[in-house]
MILUM-491391 format. One record per residue (C-alpha): residue in three letters; residue number from 1; z, x, y. Coordinates in steps of 0.1 Angstrom, whole numbers. Last residue first. Example, Ala and Ser with C-alpha at 12.3 -4.5 7.8 and 13.67 -1.06 7.14 Angstrom:
SER|2|71|137|-11
ALA|1|78|123|-45
//
This chain:
MET|566|-33|-20|-408
LEU|565|-21|-42|-439
TRP|564|-11|-15|-461
ASP|563|7|4|-432
TRP|562|26|-30|-422
VAL|561|35|-31|-462
GLU|560|48|4|-460
ALA|559|67|-2|-428
VAL|558|84|-32|-441
ILE|557|93|-15|-476
GLY|556|109|17|-457
LYS|555|92|48|-449
PRO|554|56|52|-435
VAL|553|39|86|-439
MET|552|37|98|-403
TYR|551|2|108|-392
LYS|550|4|137|-365
ALA|549|-12|164|-386
SER|548|-38|137|-399
GLU|547|-48|132|-361
GLU|546|-53|169|-352
GLU|545|-72|177|-387
GLU|544|-96|150|-379
MET|543|-99|162|-343
LYS|542|-110|195|-358
ASP|541|-135|177|-383
LEU|540|-148|156|-353
GLU|539|-151|189|-331
ARG|538|-170|208|-357
ARG|537|-194|177|-367
GLY|536|-211|179|-335
THR|535|-243|193|-345
THR|534|-245|196|-382
PHE|533|-263|167|-401
ASP|532|-297|172|-380
MET|531|-328|157|-400
ASP|530|-355|181|-394
ALA|529|-363|184|-434
VAL|528|-364|148|-437
ARG|527|-389|141|-407
VAL|526|-380|125|-375
PHE|525|-409|105|-364
LYS|524|-420|121|-331
PRO|523|-413|111|-295
LEU|522|-440|105|-273
THR|521|-417|99|-241
LEU|520|-435|71|-225
ILE|519|-459|56|-251
LYS|518|-431|58|-277
TRP|517|-406|44|-253
PHE|516|-430|14|-244
PHE|515|-441|13|-281
TYR|514|-404|4|-293
PHE|513|-393|-20|-264
ILE|512|-426|-41|-268
MET|511|-421|-41|-307
PHE|510|-387|-60|-303
ILE|509|-403|-84|-281
PRO|508|-430|-90|-305
LEU|507|-404|-98|-331
CYS|506|-380|-118|-311
ILE|505|-403|-143|-303
TYR|504|-404|-154|-341
ALA|503|-383|-184|-344
ALA|502|-381|-196|-309
VAL|501|-417|-196|-305
PHE|500|-423|-214|-337
THR|499|-396|-242|-324
ASN|498|-413|-244|-290
VAL|497|-447|-248|-301
ASN|496|-438|-276|-323
TRP|495|-467|-287|-349
SER|494|-460|-325|-360
LYS|493|-459|-332|-398
SER|492|-432|-305|-403
LEU|491|-432|-286|-431
PHE|490|-448|-254|-410
VAL|489|-418|-259|-385
GLN|488|-395|-255|-412
PHE|487|-404|-222|-423
GLY|486|-393|-207|-389
ASN|485|-366|-182|-409
PHE|484|-396|-171|-429
LEU|483|-403|-137|-422
ILE|482|-369|-128|-406
ILE|481|-351|-143|-441
LEU|480|-379|-122|-462
ASN|479|-368|-92|-443
ILE|478|-332|-96|-445
CYS|477|-333|-101|-483
ILE|476|-354|-71|-490
ILE|475|-334|-50|-466
GLY|474|-302|-59|-479
PHE|473|-316|-52|-517
TYR|472|-327|-18|-506
SER|471|-295|-10|-489
ALA|470|-272|-21|-519
TYR|469|-296|1|-543
PRO|468|-290|34|-522
GLN|467|-261|30|-525
PHE|466|-237|10|-550
PRO|465|-207|21|-529
ALA|464|-204|38|-494
LYS|463|-188|70|-494
TYR|462|-162|77|-467
PRO|461|-150|111|-451
LEU|460|-181|126|-469
LYS|459|-170|153|-498
ASP|458|-184|128|-526
ARG|457|-217|126|-505
ASP|456|-224|161|-513
ILE|455|-248|177|-487
GLY|454|-279|196|-505
HIS|453|-301|192|-474
TYR|452|-324|170|-490
ALA|451|-297|147|-508
LEU|450|-283|142|-473
GLY|449|-317|135|-455
GLN|448|-324|110|-483
TYR|447|-293|90|-478
PHE|446|-298|90|-438
ARG|445|-333|79|-444
VAL|444|-318|50|-467
TYR|443|-292|47|-438
THR|442|-314|39|-410
ILE|441|-334|16|-430
LEU|440|-301|-2|-434
ILE|439|-293|-2|-395
VAL|438|-328|-12|-389
ASP|437|-324|-44|-410
TRP|436|-289|-53|-398
THR|435|-302|-48|-361
ILE|434|-334|-72|-369
LEU|433|-309|-98|-382
GLY|432|-289|-98|-351
THR|431|-321|-101|-332
ILE|430|-326|-135|-346
SER|429|-305|-151|-318
THR|428|-330|-139|-289
ILE|427|-353|-169|-294
ASN|426|-322|-192|-295
VAL|425|-305|-183|-266
PHE|424|-337|-189|-245
TRP|423|-341|-223|-258
GLU|422|-304|-231|-250
PHE|421|-311|-218|-213
VAL|420|-340|-241|-208
THR|419|-321|-272|-221
SER|418|-289|-262|-202
GLY|417|-310|-259|-168
ASN|416|-323|-290|-172
GLU|415|-289|-306|-177
SER|414|-274|-286|-148
VAL|413|-238|-274|-153
ASN|412|-253|-255|-183
MET|411|-272|-229|-159
TYR|410|-240|-219|-148
ALA|409|-234|-199|-179
LEU|408|-260|-174|-166
PHE|407|-233|-161|-145
GLY|406|-223|-140|-177
ALA|405|-251|-121|-174
LEU|404|-238|-104|-146
SER|403|-209|-86|-169
THR|402|-235|-64|-183
ILE|401|-243|-45|-153
SER|400|-202|-42|-141
VAL|399|-195|-31|-180
CYS|398|-223|-6|-181
TRP|397|-214|7|-146
ILE|396|-177|11|-151
PRO|395|-181|30|-183
LEU|394|-142|29|-190
GLY|393|-124|62|-201
GLU|392|-92|57|-179
LYS|391|-101|82|-156
THR|390|-132|60|-148
CYS|389|-167|64|-169
LYS|388|-203|74|-154
ARG|387|-226|72|-180
LEU|386|-246|45|-164
PHE|385|-253|65|-134
ARG|384|-279|86|-160
PRO|383|-301|58|-161
ALA|382|-310|48|-199
GLN|381|-325|64|-228
GLY|380|-308|99|-221
ALA|379|-289|92|-254
CYS|378|-257|91|-233
ALA|377|-273|62|-213
LEU|376|-281|42|-245
GLY|375|-244|46|-256
TYR|374|-235|34|-225
LEU|373|-258|1|-228
THR|372|-240|-3|-266
ARG|371|-211|0|-251
SER|370|-216|-27|-225
SER|369|-229|-50|-251
ALA|368|-199|-45|-277
TYR|367|-173|-52|-249
LEU|366|-190|-80|-235
VAL|365|-196|-95|-270
SER|364|-161|-91|-279
ASN|363|-146|-108|-248
GLY|362|-171|-134|-253
ALA|361|-164|-140|-290
SER|360|-124|-141|-281
PHE|359|-130|-168|-257
ALA|358|-153|-188|-283
SER|357|-125|-182|-309
THR|356|-98|-194|-289
LEU|355|-113|-223|-281
VAL|354|-122|-231|-316
VAL|353|-84|-225|-323
ALA|352|-75|-249|-300
ASN|351|-98|-272|-313
ILE|350|-81|-267|-345
ILE|349|-49|-275|-329
SER|348|-64|-307|-313
PRO|347|-77|-319|-348
LEU|346|-43|-312|-367
ALA|345|-23|-340|-348
LYS|344|-36|-369|-366
ILE|343|-37|-364|-405
LYS|342|-56|-393|-419
ALA|341|-72|-375|-446
ASN|340|-106|-383|-434
GLU|339|-97|-369|-401
ILE|338|-87|-336|-417
ALA|337|-117|-332|-435
ILE|336|-137|-340|-405
VAL|335|-116|-313|-386
PHE|334|-127|-286|-410
PRO|333|-164|-295|-414
SER|332|-165|-291|-376
SER|331|-184|-314|-355
ALA|330|-155|-331|-335
ALA|329|-137|-295|-329
THR|328|-162|-290|-305
LYS|327|-194|-267|-304
SER|326|-220|-293|-296
ALA|325|-245|-299|-319
GLY|324|-229|-330|-335
LEU|323|-251|-339|-368
LEU|322|-220|-328|-391
ARG|321|-204|-364|-376
HIS|320|-230|-381|-396
ASP|319|-217|-373|-428
ASN|318|-247|-365|-452
TYR|317|-235|-333|-467
PRO|316|-202|-347|-479
VAL|315|-169|-333|-467
LEU|314|-140|-324|-488
TRP|313|-152|-300|-517
GLY|312|-182|-282|-496
ILE|311|-155|-276|-469
VAL|310|-131|-261|-495
ILE|309|-158|-238|-511
VAL|308|-172|-231|-475
GLY|307|-135|-215|-463
GLY|306|-130|-196|-495
VAL|305|-164|-181|-494
TYR|304|-162|-172|-459
PHE|303|-126|-163|-451
LEU|302|-114|-150|-488
LEU|301|-144|-134|-501
ILE|300|-160|-122|-468
ARG|299|-124|-109|-461
TYR|298|-121|-94|-494
PHE|297|-155|-76|-492
VAL|296|-149|-64|-456
ARG|295|-113|-47|-468
ARG|294|-132|-13|-474
ILE|293|-148|-10|-439
ALA|292|-113|-14|-421
LYS|291|-98|11|-441
PRO|290|-129|33|-439
VAL|289|-126|29|-398
ASN|288|-86|40|-396
ARG|287|-89|75|-415
ARG|286|-121|89|-403
PRO|285|-118|70|-368
ASN|284|-85|91|-360
GLU|283|-80|69|-327
VAL|282|-105|47|-321
GLU|281|-130|46|-292
ALA|280|-162|57|-307
ALA|279|-152|38|-337
ALA|278|-158|5|-313
ILE|277|-195|1|-320
ALA|276|-190|6|-356
VAL|275|-161|-23|-356
ILE|274|-187|-44|-338
GLU|273|-209|-45|-370
THR|272|-195|-74|-382
GLY|271|-205|-93|-351
LEU|270|-230|-118|-368
PHE|269|-216|-132|-398
SER|268|-216|-168|-388
PHE|267|-252|-164|-376
ALA|266|-261|-151|-411
ALA|265|-249|-181|-428
ASN|264|-267|-206|-405
LEU|263|-298|-188|-409
PHE|262|-294|-185|-447
THR|261|-284|-223|-451
ALA|260|-323|-233|-450
TRP|259|-332|-213|-481
PHE|258|-307|-237|-500
ALA|257|-324|-268|-486
PHE|256|-357|-256|-492
PHE|255|-347|-248|-529
ARG|254|-334|-282|-531
GLY|253|-366|-298|-518
LYS|252|-389|-276|-543
ALA|251|-367|-286|-567
GLY|250|-373|-322|-568
PRO|249|-382|-342|-540
ILE|248|-391|-335|-502
GLY|247|-370|-357|-480
ASN|246|-370|-332|-450
LEU|245|-349|-309|-473
GLN|244|-334|-323|-505
ASN|243|-299|-320|-500
PHE|242|-279|-301|-530
PRO|241|-248|-306|-548
GLY|240|-251|-342|-547
PRO|239|-244|-374|-526
HIS|238|-226|-380|-549
LYS|237|-217|-355|-580
TRP|236|-206|-324|-557
TYR|235|-190|-349|-531
ARG|234|-164|-361|-559
PHE|233|-155|-326|-570
GLY|232|-119|-330|-570
VAL|231|-111|-359|-539
ARG|230|-76|-368|-550
ASP|229|-67|-394|-523
HIS|228|-32|-395|-516
THR|227|-36|-412|-484
PRO|226|-12|-390|-466
ALA|225|-30|-358|-480
GLY|224|-18|-339|-513
GLY|223|-44|-354|-534
LEU|222|-57|-322|-550
ASP|221|-83|-317|-525
LEU|220|-61|-323|-496
VAL|219|-36|-293|-509
ILE|218|-68|-271|-512
GLY|217|-81|-279|-482
LEU|216|-46|-271|-465
ILE|215|-48|-239|-481
ILE|214|-79|-228|-468
LEU|213|-71|-242|-432
GLY|212|-40|-223|-432
VAL|211|-59|-190|-440
ILE|210|-86|-201|-414
THR|209|-59|-206|-388
THR|208|-36|-174|-396
VAL|207|-69|-153|-393
LYS|206|-78|-169|-363
ILE|205|-47|-166|-343
LEU|204|-43|-129|-357
ALA|203|-78|-125|-341
PHE|202|-69|-136|-310
TRP|201|-37|-111|-310
PHE|200|-57|-80|-318
GLU|199|-85|-91|-295
ALA|198|-62|-89|-266
GLU|197|-45|-57|-278
GLY|196|-79|-40|-282
TYR|195|-92|-51|-249
TYR|194|-59|-36|-233
LYS|193|-66|-4|-251
VAL|192|-100|-1|-237
ALA|191|-88|3|-202
CYS|190|-90|-30|-181
PHE|189|-122|-39|-168
ASN|188|-130|-56|-199
ILE|187|-99|-78|-196
PHE|186|-109|-86|-160
ILE|185|-142|-99|-169
ILE|184|-130|-121|-198
VAL|183|-103|-135|-172
VAL|182|-133|-141|-147
LEU|181|-155|-156|-169
PHE|180|-128|-180|-186
ILE|179|-121|-193|-150
THR|178|-153|-196|-138
ILE|177|-168|-216|-168
TRP|176|-137|-237|-164
VAL|175|-145|-250|-129
GLY|174|-182|-252|-136
PRO|173|-175|-279|-167
ASN|172|-167|-304|-138
THR|171|-133|-318|-145
LYS|170|-135|-353|-159
ALA|169|-136|-349|-196
ASP|168|-105|-328|-201
TRP|167|-87|-330|-235
TYR|166|-120|-325|-254
SER|165|-137|-314|-225
ILE|164|-119|-279|-232
VAL|163|-142|-274|-258
ILE|162|-171|-275|-237
ALA|161|-159|-249|-215
ALA|160|-154|-226|-242
ALA|159|-188|-233|-255
THR|158|-201|-223|-221
ILE|157|-183|-193|-220
GLU|156|-193|-183|-257
THR|155|-232|-189|-244
PRO|154|-225|-169|-211
LEU|153|-214|-138|-233
THR|152|-243|-145|-260
ILE|151|-271|-134|-235
ALA|150|-252|-101|-229
PHE|149|-252|-100|-270
THR|148|-290|-100|-272
TYR|147|-297|-82|-241
TRP|146|-278|-53|-254
TYR|145|-287|-54|-292
ASN|144|-328|-57|-282
TYR|143|-317|-28|-260
GLY|142|-303|-5|-285
LEU|141|-329|-14|-314
ALA|140|-360|-7|-292
PHE|139|-343|28|-280
GLY|138|-332|35|-316
LEU|137|-366|28|-327
ALA|136|-382|48|-301
PRO|135|-359|79|-312
ASP|134|-373|77|-350
LEU|133|-354|81|-380
TRP|132|-322|104|-382
ARG|131|-310|112|-345
THR|130|-325|79|-329
ALA|129|-317|55|-356
TYR|128|-282|70|-356
HIS|127|-277|69|-321
THR|126|-285|32|-319
PHE|125|-263|28|-350
SER|124|-233|42|-330
GLY|123|-240|45|-292
SER|122|-211|63|-286
VAL|121|-200|85|-313
PRO|120|-182|81|-347
PHE|119|-202|105|-366
LEU|118|-193|109|-404
THR|117|-170|77|-401
THR|116|-199|58|-386
MET|115|-227|72|-410
GLU|114|-204|59|-440
GLY|113|-194|28|-423
LEU|112|-229|17|-417
ALA|111|-238|15|-453
VAL|110|-204|-1|-461
VAL|109|-212|-29|-435
MET|108|-247|-33|-444
SER|107|-244|-39|-481
TYR|106|-213|-61|-470
VAL|105|-237|-81|-449
VAL|104|-262|-88|-476
THR|103|-235|-94|-501
GLY|102|-222|-121|-476
MET|101|-253|-134|-471
VAL|100|-258|-142|-508
VAL|99|-225|-156|-510
TYR|98|-230|-178|-478
GLY|97|-262|-192|-493
LEU|96|-247|-200|-525
LEU|95|-217|-219|-512
LEU|94|-242|-239|-486
GLY|93|-267|-248|-513
VAL|92|-237|-260|-538
PRO|91|-221|-281|-508
GLY|90|-253|-296|-495
GLY|89|-281|-275|-481
ASN|88|-289|-285|-446
ARG|87|-255|-305|-437
LEU|86|-233|-279|-452
ALA|85|-253|-254|-433
ALA|84|-250|-273|-401
GLY|83|-212|-276|-408
SER|82|-208|-240|-413
GLY|81|-215|-236|-376
VAL|80|-183|-253|-364
PHE|79|-152|-231|-377
LEU|78|-174|-203|-394
GLY|77|-199|-198|-368
THR|76|-173|-208|-342
GLY|75|-157|-175|-348
ILE|74|-142|-154|-377
THR|73|-164|-121|-385
GLY|72|-157|-102|-356
GLY|71|-120|-110|-357
ILE|70|-116|-92|-390
ALA|69|-133|-59|-380
ILE|68|-116|-62|-344
MET|67|-85|-69|-363
GLN|66|-84|-37|-384
VAL|65|-97|-17|-351
HIS|64|-66|-31|-332
ARG|63|-41|-25|-359
ALA|62|-53|13|-366
LYS|61|-50|20|-327
LEU|60|-79|20|-300
LYS|59|-73|46|-274
ARG|58|-98|69|-281
HIS|57|-112|76|-245
VAL|56|-148|70|-231
VAL|55|-164|97|-211
GLY|54|-161|113|-175
ASP|53|-194|115|-153
PRO|52|-186|149|-140
SER|51|-187|165|-176
LEU|50|-165|191|-183
ASP|49|-139|165|-197
ASP|48|-158|157|-224
LEU|47|-194|172|-224
GLY|46|-213|139|-224
GLY|45|-233|129|-255
ILE|44|-249|143|-286
VAL|43|-286|142|-279
VAL|42|-307|154|-308
PRO|41|-340|169|-292
ASN|40|-372|158|-311
THR|39|-391|182|-328
GLY|38|-415|208|-310
PRO|37|-396|241|-317
LYS|36|-373|235|-347
ALA|35|-339|220|-356
GLU|34|-334|211|-316
SER|33|-303|207|-301
ARG|32|-294|188|-267
LEU|31|-262|189|-249
LEU|30|-261|167|-219
GLY|29|-253|174|-186
ASP|28|-284|158|-169
ASP|27|-300|192|-161
THR|26|-299|203|-198
PHE|25|-278|224|-220
ARG|24|-296|237|-245
THR|23|-293|249|-286
ARG|22|-320|253|-306
GLU|21|-342|282|-287
ALA|20|-310|295|-272
ASP|19|-294|304|-308
TYR|18|-258|312|-310
GLY|17|-246|321|-342
PRO|16|-217|342|-332
ARG|15|-204|331|-299
GLY|14|-213|351|-265
PRO|13|-238|327|-255
SER|12|-227|291|-271
ASP|11|-225|277|-304
PHE|10|-212|243|-303
ASP|9|-174|230|-306
ASP|8|-164|250|-273
GLU|7|-186|230|-252
LEU|6|-168|202|-263
PHE|5|-183|170|-277
GLY|4|-174|138|-265
LEU|3|-149|108|-270
SER|2|-114|114|-256
MET|1|-85|125|-278
//
């Protein structure tokens, strides 16, 4: 089943209920619908096989989307970046920071899941913001998300090259950058099923590793290491449960230390929304996407909360090895714990997994950013030629243009270029939080629109729990973190312009995109009364019926367990 909305799925001349004033085909090959004259048209997407541009295909299987959902949350942020959070906050500050941020991420993912399972279309959350909130907001969200992930591609490629230096410090990193860049681009130029297969195995390696590390950490804490040192809660007592940030004494210093963990935790969770991007290419999304969404809570609880508890047990926050800024195994708190336990072989193994994580992340961000650009093109917010897909459903021009960002990785071969590049990456990283914020705000409007139009949420393919209160909680927390993410620059005795700009430049960039589209096209804010929950649902309902008819109930214990897992 390919993504797109068939001509037969909408009212057209000669069919009952057709209204020429409300539904029309435009010159760009898209179907647009207006609830009332003068309101914003809802752009649905290409006209399936009738479109000369082609469309993406639903080739991702259930096991692919499950592992994409898991793999999006496990990466260098957890394996290495958690060490920076431990250094800033101490073991208890680290744990509280990840618990709070995990709750925020859960509120965002379930809200996004409800919208995605109802309309699993290209563009995902950029389409939802355009359709139910404000087209200018959808435009700004889409381009911010695209350029952020496009810039992340060379970052992850560079990280992989740096990891290689753990074994080979003599070879110029440009050689490894070239190898990784070519392989990642090659995978993304293949059909989406090959991307899904690659991510399945990458994610399986990461999941197996993090589960093994948590079990190993418990064993080490209880004295099972070669040193037979029972650590217990030693480091919670000395140097203590909280760090005193910047040497600020008392409760204020401990609170600042706890707050400083939020940004590190947020960066660790970035990518959880990729499952929504992939929904446009998933077989039977109304069955498979909710399965992935429902398990987010357990993944956060096991992988993140479990992981930070273990490293808080085994590594003191004042360990000098946590200060390393490079994404190598040497600065990973898991490796530091293993080295303290005098286990020699494991650091190289963990380093190999960090390498896999960096490579997988580069693979994922190229996929997510190219599909975001494709969604913008389908919405008429990017040049038409970007909608061009191959017969295998690959948005060829979107992947090609986004791949060019990977060549920025060569800036890191030069020391000066590396400094400029890292600063540029820092000023764009906060856009991940902006994305989550807009997703939650869009969901609140979506929730209000359903109530206004009398649509029963209990009858939706997936109903997000704890709503709308979970979304309100997430919006408040995310906005506070964005507003105060650069607070440490105000605590410093010397003002640092670069640090301040890196912390807050993303906000004016987002607003520039917003006002550019607002002034250029003059779209109206979508009123609750004009929100469209009808266009396109017929095709998706029909697809769900067809896929449900194909579903085979698993027989046998092995098949049942596999179906439960995937």
